ZAGU-780222 format. One line per 5 residues: number of its first residue (from 1); their letters; for each residue z, x, y of N, C-alpha, C. Coordinates in pm, 1 decimal. Layout:
// ZAGU-780222
NUM) a) Z:X:Y:Z:X:Y:Z:X:Y ~ ...
END
This chain:
// ZAGU-780222
1) mrtae) 0.1:63.8:-105.9:11.5:-4.7:8.3:-8.3:73.5:118.8 ~ 44.8:199.6:105.9:75.8:284.6:244.7:-89.8:351.0:233.4 ~ -159.9:397.4:139.4:-297.3:435.7:147.4:-369.3:320.0:223.3 ~ -366.1:200.1:159.1:-449.8:101.5:218.7:-427.0:106.1:399.9 ~ -271.0:98.0:427.3:-260.5:70.7:562.9:-303.3:191.1:632.7
6) qdggr) -316.9:301.7:577.5:-377.8:419.1:658.8:-533.5:398.2:676.1 ~ -560.8:329.6:579.8:-698.0:295.3:595.5:-740.6:220.4:651.3 ~ -679.4:136.6:719.0:-669.5:-4.5:820.9:-696.1:-125.4:742.8 ~ -610.8:-96.8:640.4:-566.8:-231.6:556.1:-440.5:-267.9:629.1 ~ -366.4:-410.7:544.0:-294.3:-481.1:616.8:-153.5:-366.0:586.7
11) nlrei) -70.6:-384.8:705.7:51.8:-302.5:700.1:153.5:-328.4:647.2 ~ 259.0:-260.8:634.3:372.8:-308.6:555.4:467.9:-408.7:604.3 ~ 485.5:-426.5:718.6:531.6:-518.4:801.3:448.1:-655.5:798.5 ~ 340.7:-658.3:772.5:266.1:-780.4:780.8:276.3:-819.4:601.2 ~ 300.1:-743.9:537.2:279.6:-777.9:394.4:444.7:-837.5:366.8
16) aaelr) 527.7:-783.2:456.1:704.7:-845.3:386.0:685.5:-944.6:479.8 ~ 610.7:-990.4:606.4:641.4:-1110.9:679.5:589.1:-1197.3:561.6 ~ 444.7:-1181.6:504.6:401.8:-1293.9:379.3:501.8:-1294.1:268.1 ~ 554.7:-1205.7:239.4:646.4:-1226.7:114.8:771.9:-1339.7:197.3 ~ 799.8:-1323.6:312.5:915.8:-1383.7:353.5:882.6:-1560.0:386.7
21) vaael) 731.2:-1547.6:391.4:663.7:-1692.0:422.0:651.4:-1758.7:286.2 ~ 639.1:-1666.9:188.2:612.5:-1722.6:53.6:765.0:-1767.6:0.4 ~ 840.8:-1679.1:49.6:1006.9:-1706.1:-2.2:1042.0:-1844.7:42.2 ~ 1009.9:-1874.0:169.9:1060.9:-2037.3:231.5:978.9:-2105.0:162.8 ~ 840.4:-2090.9:143.5:756.5:-2224.3:53.3:825.3:-2233.1:-65.8
26) fevcp) 865.4:-2134.5:-150.0:936.4:-2152.8:-261.9:1029.2:-2226.1:-275.0 ~ 1143.4:-2221.3:-151.6:1264.1:-2284.1:-146.4:1195.3:-2436.2:-97.7 ~ 1105.8:-2456.9:-31.7:1070.4:-2598.1:26.3:991.8:-2669.1:-72.5 ~ 885.6:-2626.2:-135.7:787.4:-2680.2:-227.7:739.4:-2547.6:-352.7 ~ 817.3:-2558.0:-438.1:807.6:-2430.5:-520.7:688.7:-2482.4:-605.5
31) theal) 598.1:-2604.3:-628.1:473.3:-2631.9:-667.3:357.4:-2604.5:-563.3 ~ 384.0:-2579.4:-454.2:254.6:-2556.7:-361.5:143.4:-2466.6:-427.7 ~ 21.3:-2549.4:-373.1:-67.4:-2461.8:-455.5:-122.6:-2325.4:-393.7 ~ -52.3:-2269.1:-273.4:-50.4:-2158.8:-222.1:30.0:-2043.8:-299.6 ~ 122.4:-2114.9:-375.1:185.9:-2004.0:-442.6:139.7:-1979.4:-609.7
36) gripr) 19.3:-2061.1:-633.7:4.0:-2041.2:-759.8:-43.0:-1903.0:-777.6 ~ -50.4:-1800.7:-732.4:-73.8:-1669.1:-784.2:24.0:-1587.3:-780.0 ~ 108.4:-1628.0:-699.3:217.4:-1558.9:-670.5:314.0:-1529.1:-798.9 ~ 353.8:-1421.6:-821.9:460.8:-1390.2:-939.2:592.7:-1434.3:-924.6 ~ 642.2:-1497.5:-1006.4:777.4:-1560.8:-993.6:901.0:-1467.3:-1058.9
41) aqted) 1001.4:-1452.8:-1009.5:1137.9:-1408.3:-1060.6:1176.1:-1452.7:-1242.8 ~ 1208.0:-1384.1:-1320.2:1236.7:-1402.8:-1472.3:1304.1:-1558.9:-1415.7 ~ 1402.5:-1561.3:-1356.5:1445.8:-1702.3:-1374.7:1399.1:-1785.7:-1205.9 ~ 1321.6:-1871.4:-1187.6:1255.8:-1923.7:-1084.4:1319.4:-1918.3:-983.5 ~ 1472.2:-1995.7:-999.0:1546.1:-1994.0:-857.7:1599.1:-1902.2:-790.3
46) rtpqv) 1555.1:-1790.9:-850.5:1604.4:-1655.3:-800.1:1460.7:-1609.1:-700.6 ~ 1344.7:-1675.2:-724.8:1239.6:-1608.3:-664.1:1241.6:-1585.0:-527.1 ~ 1258.9:-1657.1:-443.0:1289.7:-1650.1:-291.9:1350.3:-1529.8:-254.4 ~ 1484.0:-1510.5:-328.9:1589.6:-1423.8:-321.0:1500.2:-1263.8:-331.1 ~ 1446.0:-1260.6:-455.2:1365.1:-1153.4:-502.5:1260.4:-1138.1:-405.1
51) lreia) 1159.6:-1227.1:-337.9:1065.2:-1191.8:-241.1:1126.8:-1117.2:-128.1 ~ 1227.4:-1165.7:-90.1:1316.7:-1132.1:48.6:1344.0:-973.6:-3.2 ~ 1410.1:-937.5:-106.4:1436.8:-811.8:-122.5:1313.2:-734.4:-153.5 ~ 1211.2:-747.0:-179.0:1089.1:-687.9:-191.9:1061.2:-667.6:-53.1 ~ 1050.5:-748.1:37.1:1006.6:-744.8:181.1:1116.1:-618.8:252.7
56) ehles) 1232.2:-641.4:210.8:1339.7:-551.7:280.9:1265.9:-393.8:243.1 ~ 1255.8:-407.4:110.3:1229.1:-252.6:62.9:1082.4:-200.2:129.9 ~ 1023.2:-285.3:113.8:889.4:-252.2:207.7:899.2:-194.0:362.7 ~ 1001.2:-259.5:447.2:1021.8:-221.2:557.6:1153.0:-114.4:553.0 ~ 1211.8:-83.5:467.8:1308.7:10.1:447.5:1262.9:165.3:474.8
61) gnwrs) 1117.0:180.4:402.0:1093.1:316.0:415.4:1153.2:401.1:295.2 ~ 1253.9:342.2:213.7:1284.5:438.4:137.7:1228.9:457.1:-9.7 ~ 1119.3:498.0:-22.9:1025.9:521.1:-103.9:1005.2:654.6:-146.8 ~ 971.4:668.8:-277.7:960.9:829.7:-336.1:843.4:842.7:-258.6 ~ 834.6:1005.4:-258.8:707.1:1070.8:-180.7:596.7:1021.7:-316.8
66) sedvp) 490.8:1022.5:-241.7:390.6:991.8:-343.1:333.4:1111.6:-424.4 ~ 395.7:1226.0:-368.0:359.4:1336.4:-449.1:449.6:1334.5:-581.5 ~ 560.1:1262.4:-591.3:644.8:1242.8:-698.0:586.4:1231.5:-821.6 ~ 493.1:1125.8:-840.1:427.5:1045.6:-933.4:301.9:1035.9:-919.8 ~ 215.1:1092.7:-1042.7:50.7:1081.3:-1004.6:27.2:923.7:-996.5
71) lsade) -96.9:926.2:-949.3:-145.3:761.8:-910.7:-167.0:707.4:-1051.1 ~ -155.9:571.2:-1066.7:-175.5:506.2:-1196.6:-329.0:454.9:-1173.3 ~ -405.6:440.1:-1301.4:-531.9:378.1:-1282.1:-520.4:282.9:-1212.9 ~ -425.3:162.0:-1197.6:-412.4:30.9:-1119.0:-401.0:72.3:-982.4 ~ -370.8:179.9:-912.9:-341.0:232.8:-780.9:-491.3:293.5:-762.6
76) lrlrf) -517.5:365.8:-846.4:-658.0:412.1:-792.6:-750.7:334.7:-802.0 ~ -768.4:210.6:-877.6:-839.3:97.8:-864.1:-908.7:29.4:-734.0 ~ -752.0:51.1:-667.0:-739.8:-0.4:-523.3:-821.2:63.9:-442.0 ~ -836.8:179.4:-458.3:-919.9:250.2:-354.6:-1070.4:248.5:-356.2 ~ -1083.5:148.9:-478.2:-1261.1:162.0:-508.7:-1266.6:3.8:-503.5
81) prfsq) -1259.2:-92.2:-381.7:-1287.1:-242.5:-419.3:-1434.8:-242.0:-420.4 ~ -1548.1:-177.0:-386.0:-1672.6:-195.5:-385.4:-1714.2:-155.2:-508.5 ~ -1675.3:-44.3:-542.0:-1712.2:16.6:-704.0:-1655.3:-88.5:-796.8 ~ -1539.9:-166.2:-791.1:-1487.0:-286.4:-886.5:-1592.1:-371.3:-907.8 ~ -1673.9:-384.4:-797.6:-1768.5:-492.5:-820.9:-1891.4:-441.4:-873.8
86) impiy) -1950.1:-362.6:-787.8:-2103.5:-289.1:-821.7:-2105.8:-218.1:-964.1 ~ -1989.2:-148.2:-984.2:-2016.1:-80.0:-1111.7:-2033.5:-168.3:-1213.3 ~ -1934.4:-196.6:-1276.1:-1989.9:-330.6:-1382.7:-2124.7:-395.4:-1371.4 ~ -2144.9:-438.1:-1276.2:-2241.9:-534.1:-1253.5:-2387.9:-481.2:-1240.0 ~ -2411.7:-327.7:-1209.0:-2534.8:-295.8:-1202.8:-2527.3:-160.6:-1274.0
91) wgqdg) -2420.7:-116.3:-1320.0:-2431.3:22.1:-1429.1:-2341.0:-11.3:-1562.7 ~ -2326.5:-127.1:-1591.1:-2209.7:-193.6:-1678.9:-2244.5:-182.0:-1818.6 ~ -2370.5:-184.5:-1880.7:-2403.2:-173.0:-2025.5:-2403.8:-46.2:-2052.7 ~ -2286.6:24.3:-2072.2:-2331.0:166.5:-2157.6:-2415.3:242.9:-2010.7 ~ -2387.8:209.6:-1926.9:-2443.4:309.8:-1803.2:-2604.4:248.8:-1735.3
96) aavsd) -2651.1:145.2:-1812.4:-2773.9:78.9:-1779.3:-2756.9:-23.2:-1686.7 ~ -2860.2:-36.3:-1588.0:-2875.8:-127.6:-1498.1:-2856.7:-270.8:-1572.2 ~ -2764.2:-386.8:-1522.0:-2754.9:-485.1:-1628.5:-2868.3:-591.0:-1625.2 ~ -2957.4:-591.3:-1504.7:-3054.9:-697.5:-1496.1:-3155.8:-665.1:-1642.2 ~ -3192.2:-760.8:-1655.5:-3282.1:-774.1:-1796.1:-3416.0:-656.4:-1782.2
101) dmqds) -3476.2:-675.7:-1666.2:-3554.8:-616.9:-1630.2:-3542.3:-464.5:-1547.2 ~ -3452.9:-439.8:-1585.7:-3418.4:-268.4:-1529.4:-3368.3:-221.2:-1655.2 ~ -3365.0:-281.2:-1772.0:-3310.2:-192.9:-1870.1:-3364.5:-49.6:-1894.6 ~ -3484.0:-26.6:-1881.8:-3546.8:116.3:-1873.6:-3552.3:182.2:-1765.0 ~ -3492.9:115.2:-1645.2:-3500.8:174.1:-1498.6:-3441.4:279.5:-1510.3
106) tveeg) -3489.4:395.8:-1439.5:-3423.7:526.3:-1372.1:-3286.3:457.3:-1298.4 ~ -3205.0:564.9:-1281.6:-3085.1:567.8:-1170.0:-3150.2:527.1:-1050.7 ~ -3231.7:592.7:-990.3:-3286.7:569.0:-863.0:-3327.0:404.5:-867.1 ~ -3406.5:365.6:-966.1:-3459.8:220.8:-936.3:-3333.1:145.0:-936.1 ~ -3226.6:165.7:-1028.0:-3103.6:69.5:-1032.9:-3028.1:98.7:-864.5
111) irmfi) -3042.1:178.1:-821.8:-2968.3:172.1:-677.6:-3043.1:121.1:-584.2 ~ -3185.8:146.4:-598.2:-3281.5:67.7:-501.0:-3270.0:-82.8:-520.1 ~ -3258.4:-137.6:-666.2:-3223.6:-283.0:-692.0:-3102.2:-315.4:-599.6 ~ -2998.4:-256.1:-630.2:-2838.8:-279.6:-574.0:-2881.2:-281.2:-427.5 ~ -2918.2:-187.9:-359.1:-2934.0:-189.6:-202.7:-3037.4:-318.2:-184.5
116) eeshp) -3141.0:-336.9:-244.4:-3209.9:-482.3:-228.1:-3155.5:-601.6:-207.2 ~ -3071.6:-582.8:-276.0:-2991.8:-727.1:-341.9:-2873.4:-729.2:-219.3 ~ -2830.7:-628.0:-155.7:-2715.7:-647.1:-69.5:-2798.4:-646.3:68.1 ~ -2948.2:-663.4:91.2:-2997.9:-661.5:183.3:-3000.2:-798.2:230.9 ~ -3004.2:-878.5:347.5:-2961.2:-790.6:469.3:-2823.9:-765.4:528.9
121) qcpwq) -2725.1:-805.6:425.3:-2606.7:-745.6:482.4:-2552.7:-582.5:447.2 ~ -2654.9:-516.6:448.6:-2617.4:-369.8:453.9:-2492.4:-327.3:523.2 ~ -2531.3:-336.3:660.1:-2445.6:-278.1:765.2:-2319.0:-316.2:728.9 ~ -2255.5:-395.4:700.4:-2132.8:-443.7:642.4:-2075.9:-399.8:486.1 ~ -2160.0:-358.9:424.1:-2117.0:-349.9:305.0:-2151.7:-177.4:223.7
126) lpsvv) -2275.6:-138.3:260.2:-2296.2:-4.5:238.6:-2232.1:82.5:260.6 ~ -2168.4:123.1:425.3:-2062.2:216.8:461.9:-1957.7:244.3:372.3 ~ -1924.6:96.3:329.0:-1783.3:123.9:224.2:-1833.8:182.3:96.9 ~ -1949.6:164.5:59.9:-1997.8:204.3:-79.9:-2000.2:354.4:-52.5 ~ -2061.5:412.8:40.5:-2080.2:555.4:101.6:-1945.2:615.6:98.4
131) secyq) -1864.6:555.6:148.8:-1690.6:638.8:155.7:-1674.0:626.1:15.7 ~ -1670.9:537.6:-28.6:-1605.4:514.0:-194.6:-1682.5:645.1:-294.8 ~ -1818.6:666.0:-263.2:-1858.1:754.1:-313.4:-1787.6:908.2:-332.0 ~ -1770.7:903.3:-152.9:-1704.4:1065.2:-139.4:-1559.3:1075.4:-139.5 ~ -1509.0:955.5:-175.4:-1353.7:918.7:-203.8:-1336.0:985.7:-343.7
136) alalf) -1467.3:924.2:-422.6:-1459.4:973.4:-595.0:-1458.4:1101.3:-588.8 ~ -1578.2:1188.6:-526.4:-1567.7:1313.0:-560.5:-1475.7:1376.2:-516.3 ~ -1389.7:1351.3:-393.0:-1303.9:1422.3:-356.0:-1147.2:1414.2:-453.6 ~ -1127.7:1290.7:-486.0:-1018.1:1246.9:-601.9:-1039.6:1315.9:-735.9 ~ -1166.7:1284.3:-779.4:-1175.7:1362.7:-909.8:-1253.5:1501.3:-942.1
141) hteeq) -1201.5:1572.4:-986.3:-1274.0:1709.7:-992.3:-1344.7:1737.2:-1101.2 ~ -1345.6:1640.7:-1201.5:-1471.9:1696.7:-1297.2:-1505.3:1552.6:-1380.8 ~ -1658.1:1605.6:-1428.5:-1727.4:1515.6:-1468.2:-1625.8:1415.8:-1570.4 ~ -1549.5:1508.5:-1661.8:-1462.2:1414.1:-1749.2:-1367.0:1333.5:-1678.7 ~ -1294.7:1389.0:-1600.3:-1208.9:1278.1:-1530.0:-1291.7:1156.4:-1451.7
146) mdtff) -1387.6:1161.5:-1427.4:-1460.4:1054.3:-1360.0:-1549.6:942.1:-1471.1 ~ -1571.8:1008.0:-1585.3:-1624.5:933.7:-1715.5:-1489.0:846.4:-1725.5 ~ -1375.1:914.3:-1754.0:-1262.8:833.2:-1801.0:-1231.0:700.9:-1687.8 ~ -1233.6:752.1:-1579.4:-1210.6:652.8:-1485.5:-1285.5:539.8:-1458.6 ~ -1432.2:550.4:-1427.1:-1524.9:485.7:-1393.2:-1636.5:428.6:-1507.9
151) fevmg) -1591.7:480.4:-1630.9:-1680.8:417.1:-1722.2:-1581.7:344.5:-1810.3 ~ -1456.1:392.5:-1863.7:-1342.8:334.7:-1937.1:-1253.8:242.7:-1866.8 ~ -1208.8:288.2:-1748.8:-1132.5:218.2:-1691.4:-1195.6:76.9:-1609.1 ~ -1287.9:137.7:-1529.8:-1375.3:25.5:-1452.7:-1476.5:-49.5:-1527.1 ~ -1516.4:20.2:-1653.8:-1600.8:-63.7:-1702.3:-1766.3:-54.6:-1650.1
156) ggsgs) -1778.5:44.4:-1583.0:-1920.9:101.8:-1524.2:-1998.0:200.3:-1578.5 ~ -2086.8:240.4:-1525.5:-2134.1:378.1:-1569.4:-2236.1:419.9:-1462.3 ~ -2334.2:506.9:-1471.4:-2412.0:571.6:-1391.1:-2524.4:600.7:-1411.9 ~ -2583.7:530.5:-1533.5:-2708.9:517.3:-1589.7:-2721.8:661.0:-1654.3 ~ -2824.5:717.4:-1634.2:-2870.9:861.1:-1732.0:-2791.6:978.0:-1642.7
161) adfld) -2736.7:946.6:-1534.3:-2688.9:1072.2:-1436.3:-2525.5:1089.3:-1459.4 ~ -2489.2:1217.3:-1427.0:-2340.9:1250.1:-1458.7:-2318.4:1196.5:-1294.2 ~ -2163.3:1160.9:-1292.3:-2105.3:1096.9:-1194.6:-2117.0:1181.3:-1081.4 ~ -2107.5:1339.8:-1098.4:-2123.9:1421.6:-1013.2:-2216.4:1433.7:-936.8 ~ -2350.0:1375.5:-988.7:-2498.1:1354.0:-938.4:-2522.8:1234.5:-886.0
166) ffpll) -2430.0:1128.0:-939.0:-2487.2:970.8:-891.4:-2441.7:965.0:-766.5 ~ -2280.3:980.0:-759.2:-2231.5:965.5:-606.8:-2279.8:1026.0:-495.0 ~ -2321.2:1147.7:-531.8:-2391.3:1191.0:-389.9:-2524.6:1113.9:-377.6 ~ -2616.7:1087.8:-479.0:-2722.6:1043.2:-474.2:-2754.1:868.4:-429.6 ~ -2622.7:781.4:-465.6:-2598.0:663.5:-420.2:-2554.2:648.4:-290.0
171) arhci) -2490.3:764.2:-237.2:-2446.3:752.8:-83.4:-2597.6:776.6:-12.5 ~ -2637.4:902.6:-59.9:-2754.1:916.7:21.0:-2895.4:814.2:41.3 ~ -2903.9:747.2:-77.2:-2995.3:604.1:-44.9:-2981.5:503.7:21.9 ~ -2804.9:497.1:23.3:-2736.6:402.6:122.5:-2792.7:442.9:255.4 ~ -2732.1:540.5:273.9:-2751.9:619.4:425.4:-2873.7:612.4:468.6
176) ehlke) -2993.1:653.9:394.1:-3140.4:655.1:419.6:-3155.2:494.9:425.9 ~ -3128.3:403.1:357.5:-3175.2:258.9:395.1:-3108.7:209.5:515.7 ~ -3013.0:251.4:542.7:-2947.2:221.9:673.2:-3042.2:288.2:810.1 ~ -3075.2:408.2:776.2:-3128.3:453.1:890.1:-3247.5:405.6:912.9 ~ -3356.1:348.0:811.6:-3490.5:322.8:794.3:-3483.8:185.0:825.0
181) ahspl) -3393.8:97.1:783.3:-3392.3:-59.5:813.1:-3298.4:-121.4:891.5 ~ -3190.9:-53.7:975.1:-3111.7:-124.5:1040.0:-3083.8:-10.7:1184.8 ~ -3114.1:-101.7:1285.5:-3040.8:-25.4:1397.0:-2928.2:-22.4:1386.8 ~ -2845.4:106.8:1467.3:-2749.7:67.6:1488.4:-2660.7:-20.0:1512.4 ~ -2545.6:-33.9:1478.7:-2478.8:-155.1:1520.9:-2400.2:-126.9:1642.6
186) wtpgg) -2390.3:-9.2:1697.9:-2325.9:48.3:1827.2:-2406.3:161.3:1889.3 ~ -2440.0:122.6:2035.4:-2469.6:250.5:2094.2:-2381.4:310.1:2187.9 ~ -2408.3:412.0:2236.4:-2341.8:497.8:2338.0:-2271.2:385.9:2477.8 ~ -2384.6:319.0:2489.1:-2351.0:255.2:2618.4:-2256.2:89.8:2585.7 ~ -2220.6:84.4:2460.9:-2136.8:-3.0:2412.1:-2205.4:-134.6:2385.0
191) qrsgd) -2336.3:-169.1:2370.2:-2428.4:-261.0:2375.9:-2462.1:-261.0:2248.9 ~ -2471.9:-397.3:2188.0:-2490.6:-407.0:2034.8:-2640.2:-425.8:2016.2 ~ -2685.3:-375.4:1952.1:-2847.6:-399.3:1921.0:-2868.1:-464.1:1805.2 ~ -2993.7:-528.1:1793.0:-2984.6:-610.8:1690.0:-3071.1:-558.7:1566.3 ~ -3061.9:-607.2:1463.6:-3095.0:-557.4:1328.4:-3234.0:-558.1:1309.7
196) ag) -3310.0:-433.7:1255.5:-3419.0:-427.3:1282.0:-3498.6:-432.0:1132.3 ~ -3418.2:-475.0:1047.7:-3452.7:-501.3:918.7:-3385.7:-644.0:849.0
END
């Protein structure tokens, strides 16, 4: 959660406030549909108290250093929200692009298919994909680590390419598409320019 906060996600105070709202809602209307996906305490009548305790813990800052404990697969998965969606869909069948007409495709053809299907929302989607490519290269130092995480844990593959080759290739194609098909969303004068693609 601290990593997400530093990357522009919700901060810990916001999450704590949401937990307190959920605690109040549990007290007033424990069957409310908004609470359907929120875990409950072992004894349901303790749920509001437990949620408030978690909220206090989030705001206290009394956390072990992240250096004390290696990241779990679930924690790492949170760093790759776009990959969680696109890896199984586009490269999920033993590393082959999933679309039937793409079974014999090259890795680059699979990347082009992904980019075409994200168009015209590319300026809002592809920069995050590029970021995740480089986060993967920074966090995982060997092909074996990447295979274990992205193939076995996330259920995706990279086609016939090794992940060490695939991620820079995917990032490069995304950046090239944005440069060729889309005007910048921001200009030095501060005026927003239209989409050229």
